[in-house]
DOSENU-565086 format. One record per residue (C-alpha): residue number from 0; z, x, y. Coordinates in nm, 4 decimals. Layout:
N
<rec><k>NUM</k><c3>Z</c3><c1>X</c1><c2>Y</c2></rec>
...
This chain:
74
<rec><k>0</k><c3>-3.3155</c3><c1>9.8432</c1><c2>0.5630</c2></rec>
<rec><k>1</k><c3>-3.3038</c3><c1>10.1983</c1><c2>0.4360</c2></rec>
<rec><k>2</k><c3>-3.4041</c3><c1>10.3334</c1><c2>0.7778</c2></rec>
<rec><k>3</k><c3>-3.1246</c3><c1>10.1400</c1><c2>0.9380</c2></rec>
<rec><k>4</k><c3>-2.8688</c3><c1>10.2690</c1><c2>0.6874</c2></rec>
<rec><k>5</k><c3>-2.9868</c3><c1>10.6293</c1><c2>0.7100</c2></rec>
<rec><k>6</k><c3>-2.9943</c3><c1>10.6387</c1><c2>1.0895</c2></rec>
<rec><k>7</k><c3>-2.7601</c3><c1>10.9071</c1><c2>1.2238</c2></rec>
<rec><k>8</k><c3>-2.5848</c3><c1>10.7328</c1><c2>1.5118</c2></rec>
<rec><k>9</k><c3>-2.4056</c3><c1>10.4809</c1><c2>1.2926</c2></rec>
<rec><k>10</k><c3>-2.2407</c3><c1>10.1935</c1><c2>1.4717</c2></rec>
<rec><k>11</k><c3>-1.8677</c3><c1>10.2275</c1><c2>1.5195</c2></rec>
<rec><k>12</k><c3>-1.6459</c3><c1>9.9888</c1><c2>1.3281</c2></rec>
<rec><k>13</k><c3>-1.3081</c3><c1>9.8935</c1><c2>1.4663</c2></rec>
<rec><k>14</k><c3>-1.0188</c3><c1>10.0455</c1><c2>1.2754</c2></rec>
<rec><k>15</k><c3>-0.8505</c3><c1>9.7066</c1><c2>1.2274</c2></rec>
<rec><k>16</k><c3>-1.1579</c3><c1>9.5117</c1><c2>1.1186</c2></rec>
<rec><k>17</k><c3>-1.0388</c3><c1>9.4730</c1><c2>0.7590</c2></rec>
<rec><k>18</k><c3>-0.6930</c3><c1>9.3570</c1><c2>0.8720</c2></rec>
<rec><k>19</k><c3>-0.8395</c3><c1>9.0986</c1><c2>1.1080</c2></rec>
<rec><k>20</k><c3>-1.0742</c3><c1>8.9719</c1><c2>0.8371</c2></rec>
<rec><k>21</k><c3>-0.7863</c3><c1>8.9429</c1><c2>0.5898</c2></rec>
<rec><k>22</k><c3>-0.5737</c3><c1>8.7560</c1><c2>0.8469</c2></rec>
<rec><k>23</k><c3>-0.8580</c3><c1>8.5165</c1><c2>0.9189</c2></rec>
<rec><k>24</k><c3>-0.9058</c3><c1>8.4549</c1><c2>0.5475</c2></rec>
<rec><k>25</k><c3>-0.5340</c3><c1>8.3883</c1><c2>0.4996</c2></rec>
<rec><k>26</k><c3>-0.5361</c3><c1>8.1405</c1><c2>0.7892</c2></rec>
<rec><k>27</k><c3>-0.8356</c3><c1>7.9606</c1><c2>0.6440</c2></rec>
<rec><k>28</k><c3>-0.6679</c3><c1>7.9457</c1><c2>0.3044</c2></rec>
<rec><k>29</k><c3>-0.3452</c3><c1>7.8074</c1><c2>0.4551</c2></rec>
<rec><k>30</k><c3>-0.5428</c3><c1>7.5439</c1><c2>0.6474</c2></rec>
<rec><k>31</k><c3>-0.7318</c3><c1>7.4444</c1><c2>0.3346</c2></rec>
<rec><k>32</k><c3>-0.4108</c3><c1>7.4137</c1><c2>0.1311</c2></rec>
<rec><k>33</k><c3>-0.2467</c3><c1>7.2094</c1><c2>0.4074</c2></rec>
<rec><k>34</k><c3>-0.5477</c3><c1>6.9766</c1><c2>0.4197</c2></rec>
<rec><k>35</k><c3>-0.5368</c3><c1>6.9276</c1><c2>0.0414</c2></rec>
<rec><k>36</k><c3>-0.1633</c3><c1>6.8607</c1><c2>0.0524</c2></rec>
<rec><k>37</k><c3>-0.2040</c3><c1>6.6087</c1><c2>0.3352</c2></rec>
<rec><k>38</k><c3>-0.4815</c3><c1>6.4340</c1><c2>0.1438</c2></rec>
<rec><k>39</k><c3>-0.2627</c3><c1>6.4013</c1><c2>-0.1663</c2></rec>
<rec><k>40</k><c3>0.0334</c3><c1>6.2760</c1><c2>0.0377</c2></rec>
<rec><k>41</k><c3>-0.1793</c3><c1>6.0076</c1><c2>0.2049</c2></rec>
<rec><k>42</k><c3>-0.3323</c3><c1>5.9076</c1><c2>-0.1280</c2></rec>
<rec><k>43</k><c3>0.0058</c3><c1>5.8768</c1><c2>-0.2996</c2></rec>
<rec><k>44</k><c3>0.1507</c3><c1>5.6836</c1><c2>-0.0036</c2></rec>
<rec><k>45</k><c3>-0.1411</c3><c1>5.4387</c1><c2>-0.0202</c2></rec>
<rec><k>46</k><c3>-0.0938</c3><c1>5.3987</c1><c2>-0.3944</c2></rec>
<rec><k>47</k><c3>0.2783</c3><c1>5.3352</c1><c2>-0.3455</c2></rec>
<rec><k>48</k><c3>0.2098</c3><c1>5.0784</c1><c2>-0.0716</c2></rec>
<rec><k>49</k><c3>-0.0454</c3><c1>4.9005</c1><c2>-0.2928</c2></rec>
<rec><k>50</k><c3>0.2037</c3><c1>4.8904</c1><c2>-0.5808</c2></rec>
<rec><k>51</k><c3>0.4796</c3><c1>4.7467</c1><c2>-0.3609</c2></rec>
<rec><k>52</k><c3>0.2429</c3><c1>4.4855</c1><c2>-0.2168</c2></rec>
<rec><k>53</k><c3>0.1223</c3><c1>4.3848</c1><c2>-0.5639</c2></rec>
<rec><k>54</k><c3>0.4771</c3><c1>4.3499</c1><c2>-0.6961</c2></rec>
<rec><k>55</k><c3>0.5894</c3><c1>4.1413</c1><c2>-0.3992</c2></rec>
<rec><k>56</k><c3>0.2902</c3><c1>3.9064</c1><c2>-0.3679</c2></rec>
<rec><k>57</k><c3>0.1825</c3><c1>3.8865</c1><c2>-0.7332</c2></rec>
<rec><k>58</k><c3>-0.1887</c3><c1>3.8369</c1><c2>-0.6606</c2></rec>
<rec><k>59</k><c3>-0.2630</c3><c1>3.7798</c1><c2>-1.0311</c2></rec>
<rec><k>60</k><c3>-0.0682</c3><c1>3.4508</c1><c2>-1.0437</c2></rec>
<rec><k>61</k><c3>-0.2573</c3><c1>3.1290</c1><c2>-0.9709</c2></rec>
<rec><k>62</k><c3>-0.2086</c3><c1>2.9782</c1><c2>-0.6262</c2></rec>
<rec><k>63</k><c3>0.0247</c3><c1>2.6791</c1><c2>-0.5994</c2></rec>
<rec><k>64</k><c3>-0.1349</c3><c1>2.3363</c1><c2>-0.6044</c2></rec>
<rec><k>65</k><c3>-0.1832</c3><c1>2.1790</c1><c2>-0.2668</c2></rec>
<rec><k>66</k><c3>-0.1130</c3><c1>1.8234</c1><c2>-0.3903</c2></rec>
<rec><k>67</k><c3>0.1156</c3><c1>1.6921</c1><c2>-0.6559</c2></rec>
<rec><k>68</k><c3>-0.0210</c3><c1>1.4721</c1><c2>-0.9299</c2></rec>
<rec><k>69</k><c3>0.0442</c3><c1>1.1005</c1><c2>-0.8832</c2></rec>
<rec><k>70</k><c3>0.3564</c3><c1>0.9680</c1><c2>-1.0428</c2></rec>
<rec><k>71</k><c3>0.2939</c3><c1>0.6478</c1><c2>-1.2304</c2></rec>
<rec><k>72</k><c3>0.4804</c3><c1>0.4189</c1><c2>-1.4598</c2></rec>
<rec><k>73</k><c3>0.8075</c3><c1>0.3933</c1><c2>-1.2753</c2></rec>
């Protein structure tokens, strides 16, 4: 490693390498934030849909009886 670092003809580095790396990092960060935001939006939409469905259908109430009890003594 030391020989490579001390070699005289050092490889040329583009003058805009740092700018390109920073731009790429910013793009990756924006993509990551957008993905997190989209995940939260989908999660909250699913939670809202589940809440609306539960309020409308009331799955906790017992199902209605299929037959009525016999009426007697008339």
